[in-house]
One Martini backbone bead per residue (centre of mass of N, CA, C, O) as a GRO file, in nm:
protein
  526
    1UNK     BB    1   9.650   7.052   4.069
    2UNK     BB    2   9.569   7.198   4.325
    3UNK     BB    3   9.472   6.940   4.481
    4UNK     BB    4   9.748   6.794   4.473
    5UNK     BB    5   9.913   6.999   4.631
    6UNK     BB    6   9.746   6.985   4.877
    7UNK     BB    7   9.785   6.684   4.942
    8UNK     BB    8  10.093   6.695   4.968
    9UNK     BB    9  10.100   6.898   5.192
   10UNK     BB   10   9.942   6.733   5.398
   11UNK     BB   11  10.121   6.487   5.416
   12UNK     BB   12  10.376   6.642   5.515
   13UNK     BB   13  10.237   6.774   5.769
   14UNK     BB   14  10.143   6.511   5.911
   15UNK     BB   15  10.422   6.396   5.947
   16UNK     BB   16  10.527   6.624   6.127
   17UNK     BB   17  10.309   6.594   6.352
   18UNK     BB   18  10.395   6.311   6.450
   19UNK     BB   19  10.711   6.418   6.513
   20UNK     BB   20  10.635   6.621   6.707
   21UNK     BB   21  10.692   6.797   6.978
   22UNK     BB   22  10.584   6.805   7.278
   23UNK     BB   23  10.423   6.970   7.524
   24UNK     BB   24  10.543   7.102   7.813
   25UNK     BB   25  10.552   7.232   8.121
   26UNK     BB   26  10.771   7.430   8.049
   27UNK     BB   27  10.629   7.562   7.808
   28UNK     BB   28  10.386   7.661   7.963
   29UNK     BB   29  10.528   7.843   8.169
   30UNK     BB   30  10.670   8.022   7.960
   31UNK     BB   31  10.406   8.133   7.811
   32UNK     BB   32  10.274   8.250   8.078
   33UNK     BB   33  10.502   8.452   8.140
   34UNK     BB   34  10.476   8.605   7.875
   35UNK     BB   35  10.187   8.691   7.914
   36UNK     BB   36  10.226   8.856   8.171
   37UNK     BB   37  10.413   9.060   8.031
   38UNK     BB   38  10.204   9.158   7.816
   39UNK     BB   39   9.994   9.258   8.023
   40UNK     BB   40  10.183   9.486   8.133
   41UNK     BB   41  10.171   9.615   7.817
   42UNK     BB   42   9.876   9.673   7.726
   43UNK     BB   43   9.848   9.986   7.727
   44UNK     BB   44  10.055  10.042   7.501
   45UNK     BB   45   9.904   9.897   7.272
   46UNK     BB   46   9.645  10.066   7.292
   47UNK     BB   47   9.777  10.345   7.247
   48UNK     BB   48   9.890  10.279   6.961
   49UNK     BB   49   9.608  10.226   6.832
   50UNK     BB   50   9.482  10.497   6.904
   51UNK     BB   51   9.682  10.668   6.738
   52UNK     BB   52   9.602  10.547   6.464
   53UNK     BB   53   9.308  10.642   6.482
   54UNK     BB   54   9.356  10.943   6.517
   55UNK     BB   55   9.493  10.975   6.244
   56UNK     BB   56   9.246  10.898   6.073
   57UNK     BB   57   9.055  11.117   6.181
   58UNK     BB   58   9.227  11.346   6.082
   59UNK     BB   59   9.206  11.274   5.780
   60UNK     BB   60   8.898  11.291   5.761
   61UNK     BB   61   8.871  11.593   5.834
   62UNK     BB   62   9.038  11.692   5.583
   63UNK     BB   63   8.790  11.544   5.389
   64UNK     BB   64   8.502  11.673   5.452
   65UNK     BB   65   8.448  11.800   5.146
   66UNK     BB   66   8.507  11.490   5.037
   67UNK     BB   67   8.323  11.213   5.009
   68UNK     BB   68   8.479  11.027   4.828
   69UNK     BB   69   8.749  11.052   4.992
   70UNK     BB   70   8.624  10.941   5.264
   71UNK     BB   71   8.565  10.639   5.224
   72UNK     BB   72   8.840  10.501   5.269
   73UNK     BB   73   8.882  10.609   5.556
   74UNK     BB   74   8.619  10.492   5.680
   75UNK     BB   75   8.702  10.200   5.638
   76UNK     BB   76   8.965  10.209   5.801
   77UNK     BB   77   8.822  10.287   6.062
   78UNK     BB   78   8.642  10.042   6.092
   79UNK     BB   79   8.880   9.840   6.102
   80UNK     BB   80   9.024   9.966   6.345
   81UNK     BB   81   8.765   9.924   6.540
   82UNK     BB   82   8.775   9.638   6.512
   83UNK     BB   83   8.803   9.472   6.810
   84UNK     BB   84   8.782   9.761   6.987
   85UNK     BB   85   8.507   9.932   6.875
   86UNK     BB   86   8.206   9.840   6.771
   87UNK     BB   87   8.038  10.097   6.753
   88UNK     BB   88   8.232  10.257   6.563
   89UNK     BB   89   8.249  10.058   6.338
   90UNK     BB   90   7.942  10.056   6.257
   91UNK     BB   91   7.915  10.361   6.209
   92UNK     BB   92   8.116  10.383   5.970
   93UNK     BB   93   7.985  10.170   5.787
   94UNK     BB   94   7.700  10.303   5.774
   95UNK     BB   95   7.793  10.587   5.669
   96UNK     BB   96   7.939  10.479   5.420
   97UNK     BB   97   7.696  10.354   5.287
   98UNK     BB   98   7.526  10.616   5.252
   99UNK     BB   99   7.735  10.776   5.084
  100UNK     BB  100   7.761  10.564   4.852
  101UNK     BB  101   7.462  10.583   4.773
  102UNK     BB  102   7.461  10.888   4.701
  103UNK     BB  103   7.700  10.833   4.478
  104UNK     BB  104   7.655  10.548   4.332
  105UNK     BB  105   7.838  10.327   4.496
  106UNK     BB  106   7.776  10.006   4.490
  107UNK     BB  107   8.029   9.842   4.575
  108UNK     BB  108   8.087  10.015   4.824
  109UNK     BB  109   7.824   9.976   4.960
  110UNK     BB  110   7.853   9.665   4.991
  111UNK     BB  111   8.105   9.663   5.156
  112UNK     BB  112   7.983   9.817   5.402
  113UNK     BB  113   7.749   9.628   5.453
  114UNK     BB  114   7.903   9.370   5.516
  115UNK     BB  115   8.056   9.490   5.765
  116UNK     BB  116   7.806   9.563   5.924
  117UNK     BB  117   7.681   9.278   5.937
  118UNK     BB  118   7.918   9.141   6.084
  119UNK     BB  119   7.903   9.332   6.366
  120UNK     BB  120   7.605   9.345   6.473
  121UNK     BB  121   7.597   9.087   6.663
  122UNK     BB  122   7.788   9.214   6.882
  123UNK     BB  123   7.524   9.418   6.943
  124UNK     BB  124   7.259   9.228   6.918
  125UNK     BB  125   7.179   9.273   6.600
  126UNK     BB  126   7.044   9.020   6.444
  127UNK     BB  127   6.815   9.118   6.258
  128UNK     BB  128   6.972   9.345   6.118
  129UNK     BB  129   7.194   9.169   6.002
  130UNK     BB  130   7.016   8.984   5.828
  131UNK     BB  131   6.884   9.207   5.667
  132UNK     BB  132   7.131   9.334   5.540
  133UNK     BB  133   7.241   9.081   5.404
  134UNK     BB  134   6.978   8.993   5.241
  135UNK     BB  135   6.972   9.270   5.068
  136UNK     BB  136   7.188   9.139   4.915
  137UNK     BB  137   7.277   9.079   4.578
  138UNK     BB  138   7.473   8.832   4.467
  139UNK     BB  139   7.438   8.860   4.154
  140UNK     BB  140   7.553   9.178   4.165
  141UNK     BB  141   7.823   9.080   4.245
  142UNK     BB  142   8.130   9.099   4.185
  143UNK     BB  143   8.372   8.865   4.165
  144UNK     BB  144   8.580   9.033   4.343
  145UNK     BB  145   8.345   9.028   4.600
  146UNK     BB  146   8.276   8.732   4.691
  147UNK     BB  147   8.471   8.690   4.927
  148UNK     BB  148   8.344   8.909   5.110
  149UNK     BB  149   8.062   8.780   5.125
  150UNK     BB  150   8.146   8.492   5.244
  151UNK     BB  151   8.297   8.606   5.491
  152UNK     BB  152   8.053   8.754   5.615
  153UNK     BB  153   7.875   8.505   5.638
  154UNK     BB  154   8.062   8.340   5.822
  155UNK     BB  155   8.095   8.552   6.058
  156UNK     BB  156   7.797   8.626   6.121
  157UNK     BB  157   7.679   8.338   6.180
  158UNK     BB  158   7.880   8.269   6.401
  159UNK     BB  159   7.790   8.492   6.599
  160UNK     BB  160   7.496   8.408   6.618
  161UNK     BB  161   7.540   8.111   6.714
  162UNK     BB  162   7.672   8.198   6.995
  163UNK     BB  163   7.381   8.264   7.128
  164UNK     BB  164   7.291   7.931   7.086
  165UNK     BB  165   7.452   7.703   7.258
  166UNK     BB  166   7.172   7.608   7.429
  167UNK     BB  167   7.053   7.564   7.115
  168UNK     BB  168   7.121   7.334   6.891
  169UNK     BB  169   6.929   7.383   6.646
  170UNK     BB  170   6.999   7.684   6.605
  171UNK     BB  171   7.297   7.662   6.595
  172UNK     BB  172   7.324   7.464   6.357
  173UNK     BB  173   7.185   7.644   6.148
  174UNK     BB  174   7.396   7.877   6.160
  175UNK     BB  175   7.652   7.705   6.111
  176UNK     BB  176   7.570   7.607   5.826
  177UNK     BB  177   7.590   7.896   5.705
  178UNK     BB  178   7.888   7.944   5.777
  179UNK     BB  179   8.001   7.693   5.625
  180UNK     BB  180   7.902   7.771   5.351
  181UNK     BB  181   8.066   8.029   5.329
  182UNK     BB  182   8.339   7.889   5.359
  183UNK     BB  183   8.319   7.692   5.115
  184UNK     BB  184   8.287   7.938   4.906
  185UNK     BB  185   8.550   8.097   4.980
  186UNK     BB  186   8.809   7.920   4.947
  187UNK     BB  187   8.829   7.905   4.623
  188UNK     BB  188   8.864   8.236   4.607
  189UNK     BB  189   9.142   8.198   4.712
  190UNK     BB  190   9.467   8.209   4.757
  191UNK     BB  191   9.665   7.938   4.805
  192UNK     BB  192   9.906   8.119   4.960
  193UNK     BB  193   9.725   8.245   5.151
  194UNK     BB  194   9.632   8.288   5.481
  195UNK     BB  195   9.321   8.277   5.431
  196UNK     BB  196   9.316   7.998   5.308
  197UNK     BB  197   9.441   7.839   5.541
  198UNK     BB  198   9.248   7.913   5.755
  199UNK     BB  199   8.983   7.806   5.619
  200UNK     BB  200   9.084   7.522   5.572
  201UNK     BB  201   9.134   7.452   5.862
  202UNK     BB  202   8.846   7.495   5.957
  203UNK     BB  203   8.712   7.294   5.774
  204UNK     BB  204   8.860   7.044   5.897
  205UNK     BB  205   8.762   7.085   6.183
  206UNK     BB  206   8.449   7.054   6.133
  207UNK     BB  207   8.522   6.751   6.018
  208UNK     BB  208   8.745   6.622   6.222
  209UNK     BB  209   9.032   6.687   6.072
  210UNK     BB  210   9.291   6.746   6.274
  211UNK     BB  211   9.557   6.698   6.123
  212UNK     BB  212   9.505   6.883   5.882
  213UNK     BB  213   9.443   7.144   6.039
  214UNK     BB  214   9.710   7.162   6.190
  215UNK     BB  215   9.905   7.166   5.954
  216UNK     BB  216   9.802   7.428   5.827
  217UNK     BB  217   9.817   7.625   6.073
  218UNK     BB  218  10.113   7.587   6.149
  219UNK     BB  219  10.228   7.685   5.880
  220UNK     BB  220  10.099   7.970   5.890
  221UNK     BB  221  10.249   8.078   6.152
  222UNK     BB  222  10.538   8.081   5.997
  223UNK     BB  223  10.423   8.337   5.790
  224UNK     BB  224  10.327   8.512   6.039
  225UNK     BB  225  10.251   8.746   6.255
  226UNK     BB  226  10.124   8.829   6.568
  227UNK     BB  227   9.968   9.093   6.455
  228UNK     BB  228   9.797   8.920   6.306
  229UNK     BB  229   9.463   8.836   6.311
  230UNK     BB  230   9.511   8.524   6.235
  231UNK     BB  231   9.688   8.422   6.463
  232UNK     BB  232   9.482   8.403   6.692
  233UNK     BB  233   9.278   8.227   6.540
  234UNK     BB  234   9.460   7.982   6.489
  235UNK     BB  235   9.538   7.920   6.785
  236UNK     BB  236   9.246   7.863   6.876
  237UNK     BB  237   9.211   7.614   6.692
  238UNK     BB  238   9.448   7.456   6.810
  239UNK     BB  239   9.324   7.442   7.089
  240UNK     BB  240   9.064   7.285   7.004
  241UNK     BB  241   9.218   7.038   6.903
  242UNK     BB  242   9.354   6.968   7.177
  243UNK     BB  243   9.087   6.930   7.322
  244UNK     BB  244   8.972   6.700   7.145
  245UNK     BB  245   9.243   6.519   7.212
  246UNK     BB  246   9.343   6.574   7.521
  247UNK     BB  247   9.569   6.819   7.511
  248UNK     BB  248   9.639   7.013   7.763
  249UNK     BB  249   9.906   7.163   7.703
  250UNK     BB  250   9.827   7.260   7.416
  251UNK     BB  251   9.577   7.412   7.495
  252UNK     BB  252   9.719   7.622   7.676
  253UNK     BB  253   9.937   7.720   7.482
  254UNK     BB  254   9.751   7.831   7.245
  255UNK     BB  255   9.587   8.026   7.415
  256UNK     BB  256   9.826   8.200   7.502
  257UNK     BB  257   9.911   8.273   7.215
  258UNK     BB  258   9.645   8.409   7.138
  259UNK     BB  259   9.648   8.624   7.362
  260UNK     BB  260   9.914   8.762   7.279
  261UNK     BB  261   9.813   8.853   6.999
  262UNK     BB  262   9.583   9.026   7.106
  263UNK     BB  263   9.759   9.223   7.274
  264UNK     BB  264   9.954   9.321   7.042
  265UNK     BB  265   9.680   9.422   6.872
  266UNK     BB  266   9.463   9.538   7.061
  267UNK     BB  267   9.243   9.312   7.116
  268UNK     BB  268   8.917   9.302   7.271
  269UNK     BB  269   8.765   9.089   7.096
  270UNK     BB  270   8.776   8.807   7.307
  271UNK     BB  271   8.838   8.442   7.422
  272UNK     BB  272   9.105   8.324   7.525
  273UNK     BB  273   9.149   8.455   7.805
  274UNK     BB  274   8.889   8.348   7.925
  275UNK     BB  275   8.948   8.050   7.892
  276UNK     BB  276   9.218   8.052   8.044
  277UNK     BB  277   9.102   8.135   8.317
  278UNK     BB  278   8.943   7.871   8.364
  279UNK     BB  279   9.189   7.685   8.364
  280UNK     BB  280   9.334   7.815   8.604
  281UNK     BB  281   9.113   7.749   8.807
  282UNK     BB  282   9.123   7.438   8.770
  283UNK     BB  283   9.449   7.461   8.852
  284UNK     BB  284   9.462   7.662   9.106
  285UNK     BB  285   9.534   7.950   8.960
  286UNK     BB  286   9.403   8.212   9.103
  287UNK     BB  287   9.552   8.467   9.017
  288UNK     BB  288   9.533   8.424   8.711
  289UNK     BB  289   9.233   8.392   8.689
  290UNK     BB  290   9.155   8.669   8.791
  291UNK     BB  291   9.314   8.836   8.584
  292UNK     BB  292   9.208   8.719   8.310
  293UNK     BB  293   8.900   8.759   8.363
  294UNK     BB  294   8.901   9.062   8.421
  295UNK     BB  295   9.028   9.153   8.147
  296UNK     BB  296   8.810   9.024   7.969
  297UNK     BB  297   8.579   9.197   8.078
  298UNK     BB  298   8.702   9.473   8.016
  299UNK     BB  299   8.719   9.434   7.714
  300UNK     BB  300   8.415   9.397   7.659
  301UNK     BB  301   8.336   9.683   7.757
  302UNK     BB  302   8.535   9.854   7.581
  303UNK     BB  303   8.418   9.720   7.300
  304UNK     BB  304   8.107   9.704   7.293
  305UNK     BB  305   8.028   9.371   7.334
  306UNK     BB  306   7.769   9.187   7.420
  307UNK     BB  307   7.859   8.903   7.353
  308UNK     BB  308   8.121   8.919   7.535
  309UNK     BB  309   7.967   8.995   7.791
  310UNK     BB  310   7.803   8.741   7.818
  311UNK     BB  311   8.046   8.549   7.827
  312UNK     BB  312   8.176   8.690   8.073
  313UNK     BB  313   7.935   8.668   8.269
  314UNK     BB  314   7.965   8.353   8.290
  315UNK     BB  315   8.247   8.413   8.456
  316UNK     BB  316   8.174   8.560   8.724
  317UNK     BB  317   8.166   8.318   8.924
  318UNK     BB  318   8.469   8.260   8.881
  319UNK     BB  319   8.576   8.530   8.968
  320UNK     BB  320   8.456   8.523   9.246
  321UNK     BB  321   8.584   8.257   9.336
  322UNK     BB  322   8.871   8.352   9.284
  323UNK     BB  323   8.864   8.590   9.472
  324UNK     BB  324   8.788   8.433   9.730
  325UNK     BB  325   9.030   8.243   9.721
  326UNK     BB  326   9.238   8.465   9.729
  327UNK     BB  327   9.146   8.588  10.000
  328UNK     BB  328   9.176   8.336  10.162
  329UNK     BB  329   9.475   8.293  10.109
  330UNK     BB  330   9.560   8.568  10.222
  331UNK     BB  331   9.449   8.528  10.503
  332UNK     BB  332   9.610   8.277  10.567
  333UNK     BB  333   9.881   8.413  10.534
  334UNK     BB  334   9.837   8.625  10.749
  335UNK     BB  335   9.785   8.427  10.985
  336UNK     BB  336  10.062   8.294  10.959
  337UNK     BB  337  10.227   8.552  11.001
  338UNK     BB  338  10.109   8.622  11.271
  339UNK     BB  339  10.187   8.359  11.417
  340UNK     BB  340  10.485   8.385  11.371
  341UNK     BB  341  10.517   8.665  11.501
  342UNK     BB  342  10.411   8.574  11.776
  343UNK     BB  343  10.636   8.369  11.827
  344UNK     BB  344  10.865   8.567  11.788
  345UNK     BB  345  10.777   8.755  12.018
  346UNK     BB  346  10.798   8.552  12.239
  347UNK     BB  347  11.095   8.487  12.193
  348UNK     BB  348  11.186   8.778  12.228
  349UNK     BB  349  11.078   8.817  12.513
  350UNK     BB  350  11.230   8.582  12.639
  351UNK     BB  351  11.510   8.684  12.547
  352UNK     BB  352  11.493   8.953  12.690
  353UNK     BB  353  11.454   8.839  12.974
  354UNK     BB  354  11.716   8.682  12.984
  355UNK     BB  355  11.898   8.920  12.922
  356UNK     BB  356  11.810   9.092  13.159
  357UNK     BB  357  11.900   8.888  13.375
  358UNK     BB  358  12.194   8.879  13.276
  359UNK     BB  359  12.252   9.176  13.314
  360UNK     BB  360  12.183   9.189  13.609
  361UNK     BB  361  12.390   8.976  13.693
  362UNK     BB  362  12.632   9.128  13.573
  363UNK     BB  363  12.599   9.380  13.742
  364UNK     BB  364  12.623   9.240  14.015
  365UNK     BB  365  12.895   9.113  13.963
  366UNK     BB  366  13.044   9.381  13.910
  367UNK     BB  367  12.981   9.496  14.179
  368UNK     BB  368  13.116   9.280  14.347
  369UNK     BB  369  13.389   9.306  14.222
  370UNK     BB  370  13.427   9.596  14.294
  371UNK     BB  371  13.396   9.549  14.603
  372UNK     BB  372  13.609   9.330  14.624
  373UNK     BB  373  13.837   9.512  14.531
  374UNK     BB  374  13.802   9.714  14.754
  375UNK     BB  375  13.841   9.515  14.983
  376UNK     BB  376  14.115   9.421  14.903
  377UNK     BB  377  14.246   9.697  14.917
  378UNK     BB  378  14.192   9.731  15.220
  379UNK     BB  379  14.316   9.475  15.323
  380UNK     BB  380  14.602   9.535  15.210
  381UNK     BB  381  14.630   9.799  15.353
  382UNK     BB  382  14.604   9.674  15.641
  383UNK     BB  383  14.836   9.475  15.614
  384UNK     BB  384  15.055   9.692  15.553
  385UNK     BB  385  15.007   9.851  15.801
  386UNK     BB  386  15.077   9.627  15.999
  387UNK     BB  387  15.355   9.574  15.901
  388UNK     BB  388  15.458   9.861  15.950
  389UNK     BB  389  15.414   9.860  16.254
  390UNK     BB  390  15.592   9.615  16.325
  391UNK     BB  391  15.850   9.729  16.207
  392UNK     BB  392  15.855   9.974  16.382
  393UNK     BB  393  15.844   9.826  16.656
  394UNK     BB  394  16.095   9.654  16.609
  395UNK     BB  395  16.285   9.899  16.579
  396UNK     BB  396  16.227  10.019  16.860
  397UNK     BB  397  16.307   9.769  17.027
  398UNK     BB  398  16.592   9.750  16.917
  399UNK     BB  399  16.682  10.027  17.038
  400UNK     BB  400  16.619   9.975  17.325
  401UNK     BB  401  16.800   9.729  17.364
  402UNK     BB  402  17.062   9.875  17.277
  403UNK     BB  403  17.054  10.092  17.503
  404UNK     BB  404  17.044   9.907  17.750
  405UNK     BB  405  17.301   9.752  17.692
  406UNK     BB  406  17.496  10.002  17.667
  407UNK     BB  407  17.402  10.099  17.969
  408UNK     BB  408  17.363   9.828  18.152
  409UNK     BB  409  17.020   9.774  18.155
  410UNK     BB  410  16.922   9.465  18.189
  411UNK     BB  411  16.697   9.476  18.407
  412UNK     BB  412  16.501   9.654  18.256
  413UNK     BB  413  16.463   9.470  18.013
  414UNK     BB  414  16.348   9.235  18.184
  415UNK     BB  415  16.107   9.388  18.300
  416UNK     BB  416  15.975   9.451  18.020
  417UNK     BB  417  15.931   9.157  17.924
  418UNK     BB  418  15.797   9.026  18.182
  419UNK     BB  419  15.528   9.202  18.208
  420UNK     BB  420  15.372   9.214  17.904
  421UNK     BB  421  15.310   9.507  17.801
  422UNK     BB  422  15.421   9.501  17.514
  423UNK     BB  423  15.245   9.278  17.400
  424UNK     BB  424  14.968   9.403  17.468
  425UNK     BB  425  15.004   9.653  17.284
  426UNK     BB  426  15.039   9.495  17.018
  427UNK     BB  427  14.781   9.331  17.022
  428UNK     BB  428  14.579   9.566  17.011
  429UNK     BB  429  14.663   9.669  16.732
  430UNK     BB  430  14.599   9.409  16.585
  431UNK     BB  431  14.296   9.394  16.656
  432UNK     BB  432  14.210   9.657  16.533
  433UNK     BB  433  14.294   9.587  16.240
  434UNK     BB  434  14.134   9.318  16.218
  435UNK     BB  435  13.852   9.421  16.283
  436UNK     BB  436  13.826   9.614  16.043
  437UNK     BB  437  13.882   9.418  15.809
  438UNK     BB  438  13.668   9.202  15.872
  439UNK     BB  439  13.410   9.398  15.884
  440UNK     BB  440  13.441   9.486  15.584
  441UNK     BB  441  13.379   9.194  15.479
  442UNK     BB  442  13.185   9.129  15.754
  443UNK     BB  443  12.943   9.342  15.855
  444UNK     BB  444  12.720   9.092  15.964
  445UNK     BB  445  12.860   8.897  16.171
  446UNK     BB  446  12.734   8.945  16.448
  447UNK     BB  447  12.426   8.891  16.358
  448UNK     BB  448  12.482   8.608  16.240
  449UNK     BB  449  12.578   8.476  16.500
  450UNK     BB  450  12.325   8.540  16.681
  451UNK     BB  451  12.128   8.356  16.501
  452UNK     BB  452  12.292   8.090  16.624
  453UNK     BB  453  12.184   8.183  16.894
  454UNK     BB  454  12.050   8.209  17.174
  455UNK     BB  455  11.890   8.470  17.296
  456UNK     BB  456  12.034   8.458  17.591
  457UNK     BB  457  12.337   8.406  17.429
  458UNK     BB  458  12.400   8.662  17.308
  459UNK     BB  459  12.614   8.894  17.178
  460UNK     BB  460  12.738   9.187  17.375
  461UNK     BB  461  12.881   9.482  17.317
  462UNK     BB  462  13.068   9.717  17.392
  463UNK     BB  463  13.137  10.033  17.382
  464UNK     BB  464  13.358  10.044  17.104
  465UNK     BB  465  13.330   9.754  17.028
  466UNK     BB  466  13.382   9.514  16.783
  467UNK     BB  467  13.552   9.266  16.902
  468UNK     BB  468  13.566   8.978  17.071
  469UNK     BB  469  13.697   8.686  17.149
  470UNK     BB  470  13.468   8.513  17.035
  471UNK     BB  471  13.461   8.656  16.756
  472UNK     BB  472  13.760   8.602  16.678
  473UNK     BB  473  13.749   8.302  16.673
  474UNK     BB  474  13.524   8.292  16.455
  475UNK     BB  475  13.682   8.461  16.241
  476UNK     BB  476  13.916   8.259  16.206
  477UNK     BB  477  13.740   8.028  16.115
  478UNK     BB  478  13.608   8.175  15.864
  479UNK     BB  479  13.921   8.200  15.739
  480UNK     BB  480  14.039   7.883  15.811
  481UNK     BB  481  14.120   7.885  16.119
  482UNK     BB  482  14.070   7.589  16.309
  483UNK     BB  483  14.307   7.566  16.481
  484UNK     BB  484  14.366   7.623  16.807
  485UNK     BB  485  14.676   7.677  16.807
  486UNK     BB  486  14.666   7.919  16.601
  487UNK     BB  487  14.474   8.092  16.759
  488UNK     BB  488  14.639   8.116  17.014
  489UNK     BB  489  14.877   8.266  16.881
  490UNK     BB  490  14.713   8.519  16.789
  491UNK     BB  491  14.575   8.564  17.099
  492UNK     BB  492  14.762   8.478  17.332
  493UNK     BB  493  14.680   8.180  17.403
  494UNK     BB  494  14.584   7.896  17.501
  495UNK     BB  495  14.463   7.599  17.389
  496UNK     BB  496  14.261   7.558  17.616
  497UNK     BB  497  14.121   7.821  17.609
  498UNK     BB  498  14.013   7.791  17.315
  499UNK     BB  499  13.854   7.536  17.363
  500UNK     BB  500  13.665   7.652  17.572
  501UNK     BB  501  13.538   7.870  17.402
  502UNK     BB  502  13.420   7.676  17.178
  503UNK     BB  503  13.243   7.513  17.363
  504UNK     BB  504  13.066   7.742  17.476
  505UNK     BB  505  12.954   7.830  17.199
  506UNK     BB  506  12.807   7.568  17.135
  507UNK     BB  507  12.622   7.574  17.396
  508UNK     BB  508  12.477   7.853  17.279
  509UNK     BB  509  12.353   7.712  17.050
  510UNK     BB  510  12.097   7.590  16.870
  511UNK     BB  511  12.319   7.413  16.707
  512UNK     BB  512  12.583   7.239  16.802
  513UNK     BB  513  12.670   7.050  16.561
  514UNK     BB  514  12.630   7.311  16.333
  515UNK     BB  515  12.786   7.565  16.409
  516UNK     BB  516  13.061   7.572  16.263
  517UNK     BB  517  12.936   7.520  15.984
  518UNK     BB  518  12.762   7.787  15.987
  519UNK     BB  519  12.995   7.985  16.009
  520UNK     BB  520  13.108   7.914  15.717
  521UNK     BB  521  12.829   8.050  15.579
  522UNK     BB  522  12.905   8.318  15.620
  523UNK     BB  523  12.874   8.612  15.456
  524UNK     BB  524  12.986   8.842  15.275
  525UNK     BB  525  12.995   9.099  15.096
  526UNK     BB  526  12.704   9.206  14.852
   0.00000   0.00000   0.00000
């Protein structure tokens, strides 16, 4: 009946496996992110387990006077230290065995001896483990303890076989003993218990009946918590099934799930994280590979398990390669950042140079505008002053004319106007004002004009003289008054006279044909 129920269960589970949704890239990324989060909390889980151990040690101290009462707590302490600190676990199991023997508690002594033999291989005491186990008379073990005996045989010989993975004949011999222990253990377990499902799943796995093994182990996971020590073990076997089938995503997924379970239970004697680190390295996820392998090695050292140290030591070249690759990638990133920063600094320097030139140009322009405004103000002031003078002169002349006419001195008025003295006086004032205003705008006008003339023909002003007739004619031309007739009106000369002056000036120039054009290029104040 039991075998029939098992068969029906397997058929239903295999059917579910066939229709199960495949693990996707998204699922793998999600579980790896969760693993990274759990690793960040690793110290908290370890601290919580250490507190539980400390509590048991405190309880043991309180029972130090009663050896019989100490045995149960010593066993619990051995279990608490298993997969956490192998040295301490073996010590408590060994001491418990001695006390039980002193008290004549044969079954308890056997129980301690089985657990001691189980974990001795992790400390590389292979001969001692075999000796301890073989010293136990299986025929004398009560039927209620047979499950413990065969479970110890399964686990101990599996640990021993792990040392000889490079020696197939020796490995197979020890694995045969481990499988024999498992085969005899399974019928002794409760059909509904997680231990039964775990061992049955492993049994089918070793027989390469992967669908049956996966069906059983997957169902078991749905009924136990991640903190259960069987959870990590079942996930690791599911990962091995996926690896055998070539299902890469599922292989990575279940290894990550196994590693998460180990972390949450503060299990340091682990293999999943180490194996996962190798996968990350092969997938070129260098940062994760370095982190996972480094933590796996640290776990092996903290757990004081030489077996795991040896396995982790085999991963040292990968850790070193991962570390070097990470350093190289970091250096490359630094070089890229430095190069980008260098380019940005060059761009910044060029931009600052351009901005500086622009600011300098703007300052010069502002200064010129300010000077131009000042010149404009002066020029307007001179123009208004000239207008004021002429208005005043016109008013005075009007009064003189009015008085002369009223007094009947028309002849005097005629003599005044005919002599030209009045016009000459007014023209002189105009020239003075014009010369001042023009030279304020073109302060280097005289020297600029002389540079256009032959050395022997350059203009030399008399003392106190600002501009002479030649320079005034050229000044009017520079201001845009190029017609000889208009210049003649302003200087009170005939048109012919102005023409003659202009022709003579051209003859004195270094370049006659370009002289007047060059005069127009004379710059104002800058």
